[in-house]
C-alpha positions in Angstrom: -18.7 -6.8 -19.5 -21.5 -5.9 -17.1 -20.8 -4.1 -13.9 -21.0 -6.5 -10.9 -23.6 -5.3 -8.4 -22.0 -4.2 -5.1 -24.9 -3.3 -2.8 -24.4 -1.4 0.5 -23.9 -3.7 3.5 -24.3 -2.6 7.1 -22.0 -3.8 9.8 -24.0 -6.9 10.6 -24.0 -8.0 7.0 -20.2 -7.4 6.8 -19.7 -9.6 9.8 -21.8 -12.4 8.4 -20.0 -12.1 5.0 -16.6 -12.3 6.7 -17.7 -15.4 8.6 -19.7 -17.3 5.9 -17.8 -16.5 2.8 -14.2 -16.1 4.1 -14.1 -18.4 7.1 -13.1 -15.6 9.5 -13.8 -16.1 13.2 -16.1 -13.4 14.5 -17.5 -15.2 17.6 -15.0 -13.8 20.1 -15.8 -10.1 19.3 -18.8 -8.1 20.4 -20.8 -6.2 17.8 -19.5 -2.9 19.2 -15.9 -4.0 18.8 -16.4 -5.2 15.3 -18.2 -2.0 14.3 -15.2 0.0 15.7 -12.8 -2.3 13.9 -14.5 -1.7 10.5 -14.6 2.1 11.1 -10.9 2.1 12.0 -9.6 -0.2 9.2 -12.4 -0.9 6.7 -13.7 -4.3 5.6 -11.8 -4.0 2.3 -8.4 -3.4 3.9 -8.7 -6.3 6.3 -10.5 -9.0 4.3 -9.7 -8.2 0.6 -6.2 -6.9 1.6 -5.1 -10.1 3.5 -7.2 -12.7 1.6 -4.4 -14.0 -0.7 -1.9 -14.2 2.1 -4.1 -16.3 4.4 -6.0 -18.5 1.9 -5.6 -22.2 2.8 -6.7 -23.2 -0.7 -5.6 -20.8 -3.5 -8.4 -18.8 -5.0 -10.9 -20.2 -2.5 -11.3 -16.8 -0.8 -11.4 -18.6 2.5 -9.0 -17.8 5.3 -7.1 -20.5 7.3 -9.1 -21.9 10.2 -9.0 -19.8 13.4 -8.1 -16.4 12.0 -10.2 -13.7 13.6 -11.1 -10.2 12.7 -9.3 -9.0 15.8 -6.1 -10.6 14.7 -6.4 -9.1 11.3 -7.0 -5.8 12.9 -3.8 -6.1 15.0 -1.9 -7.1 11.9 -3.2 -4.1 10.0 -2.2 -1.9 12.9 1.4 -3.2 13.0 1.7 -3.1 9.2 0.5 0.5 9.1 3.0 1.5 11.7 5.8 -0.2 9.7 4.7 1.6 6.6 4.7 5.0 8.4 8.2 4.3 9.7 9.4 3.6 6.2 7.6 6.6 4.8 9.4 8.8 7.3 12.7 7.4 6.2 11.9 8.0 2.6 11.1 11.6 3.4 14.6 12.1 4.8 16.0 10.7 1.6 13.8 13.0 -0.5 15.0 16.0 1.6 18.7 15.1 0.9 18.0 14.8 -2.8 16.2 18.1 -2.9 18.9 19.9 -0.9 21.7 18.6 -3.2 19.7 19.3 -6.4 19.0 22.9 -5.6 22.6 23.5 -4.5 24.0 22.1 -7.8 21.5 23.9 -9.9 22.2 27.2 -8.2 25.9 26.7 -8.5 25.9 26.0 -12.3 22.8 27.7 -13.6 22.3 30.6 -11.2 19.4 31.6 -9.0 17.2 33.6 -11.5 14.2 31.5 -12.5 13.1 33.3 -15.6 16.5 34.2 -17.0 18.6 31.5 -15.5 18.1 28.1 -14.0 14.7 27.4 -15.7 15.9 28.3 -19.2 16.8 25.4 -21.5 20.6 25.8 -21.1 21.8 22.9 -23.4 25.1 22.8 -21.6 23.4 21.5 -18.5 20.0 20.3 -19.5 19.1 17.3 -21.7 17.5 18.8 -24.9 14.3 16.6 -24.9 10.6 17.3 -24.9 10.3 16.0 -21.3 12.8 18.6 -20.2 10.9 21.4 -21.9 7.6 20.2 -20.3 9.3 20.0 -16.9 10.9 23.4 -17.0 7.7 25.0 -18.4 5.8 23.5 -15.4 8.3 24.8 -13.0 8.2 28.3 -14.5 4.4 28.3 -13.9 5.0 27.3 -10.3 7.7 29.9 -9.8 6.0 32.8 -11.5 2.3 32.1 -11.4 2.1 32.5 -15.2 1.7 30.1 -18.1 4.7 29.8 -20.6 5.0 28.4 -24.1 8.3 27.2 -25.6 9.4 28.9 -28.8 11.3 26.2 -30.8 12.8 28.9 -33.1 14.6 30.7 -30.2 14.7 27.8 -27.8 13.2 30.1 -25.1 10.1 30.2 -23.0 7.7 33.1 -23.6 4.6 34.2 -21.8 1.4 33.0 -23.4 -0.1 36.0 -25.1 -3.6 35.7 -23.6 -4.6 34.9 -20.0 -1.1 34.0 -19.0 -1.7 34.4 -15.3 -2.8 31.3 -13.4 -6.2 31.9 -12.0 -6.8 31.8 -8.3 -7.9 28.3 -7.2 -6.0 26.7 -10.1 -2.7 26.6 -8.2 -1.6 25.3 -4.8 1.7 26.9 -3.8 3.2 27.6 -0.4 3.0 31.0 1.4 6.8 31.2 1.3 6.9 30.9 -2.5 4.2 33.5 -2.9 6.2 35.9 -0.8 9.3 35.4 -3.0 7.2 36.0 -6.1 6.6 39.5 -4.7 10.4 40.1 -4.8 10.5 39.3 -8.5 12.3 36.0 -8.3 11.9 32.5 -6.7 15.3 30.9 -6.2 15.9 27.1 -6.5 16.0 26.5 -2.8 12.4 27.9 -2.5 11.0 26.3 -5.6 12.3 22.8 -4.6 10.2 22.8 -1.5 7.0 23.2 -3.5 7.8 20.2 -5.7 6.6 16.6 -5.2 9.0 13.8 -5.1 8.0 12.9 -8.7 8.6 16.4 -9.9 12.0 16.5 -8.2 13.0 13.3 -10.0 11.9 14.9 -13.3 14.1 17.8 -12.6 17.0 15.5 -11.7 16.5 13.5 -14.9 16.4 16.6 -17.0 20.0 17.4 -16.0 23.0 16.1 -17.8 25.0 13.2 -16.4 27.8 15.4 -14.9 25.4 17.3 -12.8 23.6 14.2 -11.7 26.9 12.7 -10.6 27.6 15.8 -8.6 24.1 15.5 -6.9 24.8 11.9 -6.1 28.2 12.7 -4.6 26.6 15.3 -2.3 23.4 13.6 -1.3 24.4 10.0 -1.2 28.1 9.6 -0.2 27.8 5.8 0.4 27.1 5.3 -3.4 30.6 4.3 -4.3 31.4 1.9 -7.1 34.9 3.1 -7.9 37.4 4.9 -5.7 39.5 6.1 -8.6 36.6 7.2 -10.8 34.0 8.1 -8.2 32.5 11.1 -9.9 32.1 9.6 -13.3 31.2 5.9 -12.8 28.1 5.1 -14.8 27.0 2.6 -12.1 26.3 5.6 -9.8 23.6 6.8 -12.3 22.0 3.5 -13.0 21.8 2.5 -9.4 20.3 5.8 -8.3 17.9 5.9 -11.2 16.5 2.5 -10.1 16.7 3.2 -6.4 14.9 6.6 -6.5 12.2 5.3 -8.8 11.6 2.3 -6.6 11.2 4.4 -3.4 9.0 6.8 -5.3 6.7 3.9 -6.2 6.8 2.6 -2.7 6.2 6.1 -1.2 3.2 6.7 -3.5 1.7 3.3 -2.6 1.9 4.0 1.1 0.5 7.5 0.6 -2.5 6.0 -1.2 -3.1 3.5 1.7 -1.9 0.4 -0.2 -0.9 -2.6 1.9 2.7 -3.7 1.6 1.9 -6.8 -0.5 -0.2 -4.6 -2.9 2.5 -2.1 -3.8 4.0 -2.6 -7.3 7.6 -1.5 -8.0 8.2 -0.5 -11.6 11.9 -1.3 -11.5 14.2 -3.7 -9.7 17.6 -3.6 -8.1 20.6 -5.2 -9.8 22.7 -7.9 -8.3 25.9 -6.3 -9.7 25.0 -3.1 -7.8 23.9 -4.6 -4.5 26.7 -7.2 -4.3 29.2 -4.3 -4.7 27.6 -2.0 -2.1 27.1 -4.8 0.5 29.1 -7.9 1.4 26.5 -10.5 0.8 28.6 -13.6 1.6 26.6 -15.9 3.8 23.6 -13.5 3.7 22.1 -13.6 0.2 23.2 -15.8 -2.7 22.6 -14.8 -6.3 20.0 -17.5 -7.0 18.0 -16.3 -4.0 18.2 -12.7 -5.2 17.1 -13.7 -8.7 13.9 -15.2 -7.1 13.1 -11.8 -5.8 14.6 -11.6 -2.4 16.2 -8.1 -2.2 15.4 -7.5 -5.8 11.9 -6.1 -5.8 10.4 -6.9 -2.4 10.3 -5.1 1.0 14.0 -6.0 1.6 14.9 -4.1 -1.6 13.4 -1.0 -0.1 15.5 -1.5 3.1 18.6 -2.0 1.0 18.0 1.3 -0.7 17.3 3.1 2.6 20.5 1.6 4.0 22.6 3.0 1.2 20.9 6.4 0.9 20.3 7.2 4.6 22.6 8.3 7.4 23.3 6.1 10.4 20.9 8.0 12.7 17.9 7.0 10.7 18.9 3.3 10.6 19.5 3.3 14.4 15.7 4.0 14.7 14.5 2.0 11.8 16.0 -1.4 12.4 14.9 -1.9 16.0 11.4 -0.7 15.3 11.1 -3.0 12.3 12.2 -6.0 14.3 9.7 -5.1 17.1 6.8 -4.7 14.7 7.4 -7.9 12.7 8.1 -10.0 15.8 4.9 -8.8 17.4 3.0 -9.7 14.2 4.5 -13.2 14.4 3.6 -13.5 18.1 0.1 -12.3 17.6 -0.9 -15.2 15.3 1.5 -17.9 16.4 4.2 -20.0 14.6 1.8 -21.7 12.3 1.0 -18.4 10.7 4.5 -17.2 10.2 4.6 -17.8 6.4 1.2 -16.0 5.7 2.4 -13.1 7.8 5.6 -12.9 5.8 3.5 -12.8 2.6 1.6 -9.9 4.1 4.8 -8.0 4.6 6.3 -9.2 1.3 9.3 -10.6 3.0 11.3 -13.9 3.0 11.3 -16.1 6.1 14.8 -15.0 7.0 14.2 -11.3 6.5 15.0 -10.2 10.0 18.2 -12.3 10.0 19.3 -10.7 6.7 18.4 -7.2 8.0 20.4 -7.5 11.2 23.5 -8.9 9.4 23.5 -6.0 6.8 22.9 -3.5 9.6 25.8 -5.0 11.5 28.1 -4.3 8.5 27.0 -0.6 8.5 27.5 0.0 12.3 30.7 -2.0 12.7 
């Protein structure tokens, strides 16, 4: 397949392309305003990002009549602010997970990196290749040296040659480097240098009983059984899906993806959500099966509602309502459905959100 030619286009050409090819109104904006708009948001984000949502004929690449670049710019501004708000909420969840994980690891495996919590202790760690790779990487971060795993002794050993990580080959915090000088980096220091994905790998390397303890500490609203709260397998399956989904969502936002372009690798389960929330009169199972609350933007809110404390939600829900209502008002009632496609939400999203929020604060 030959590469399609994609020549450079100046601002004037981009404006012409938006108008002629995509039926976007550019008459009401001056050249200076349009140039600033493309510098701020980029042509690709506005036109290619919103094309599918606003096409009046599928696959025509033409926007509905009357849509202007200024309106798309405002929509992009509002969506970016909503994404930033959600990103901040996910960071709080990530912090709760990290704090609980380092606490449980320190409690059961000690605080010594080389001779304790980063050794393959089969009482607490799953004995799998992924676990070995994860612990080996964390040893490199904690010590600044490369380690190899000896299958005979089931221990990590320094690589015989050039074991020290070269300058410029690692990016660790100043705090971690200071702890290296003391001879040991404890779990509560190491955890701060890990990405969300690395933190999940550490969590997944632990055996179920330690995972359950982490869930109990970090996410007290995850309750499927009052009598068997610490051992219910639903805790593990829900948290696995929930954390993977918000990791996917977080990464999408961090890379600048629009909400309708973010792919979630897993979905929520009706059996979990219908237990954690009273969905009577809010969402029926058939609607959930079609995707509402399963793997859309609402599913991210459901996860945040369960894993966050009330202070976060008191800020999140009103700001969400303001941003989405402003988006609807900016383009008018006739564009409500396309706007909802942009945000990857159902038409009754705000109604569902407020009813669920009402359950939490009541």
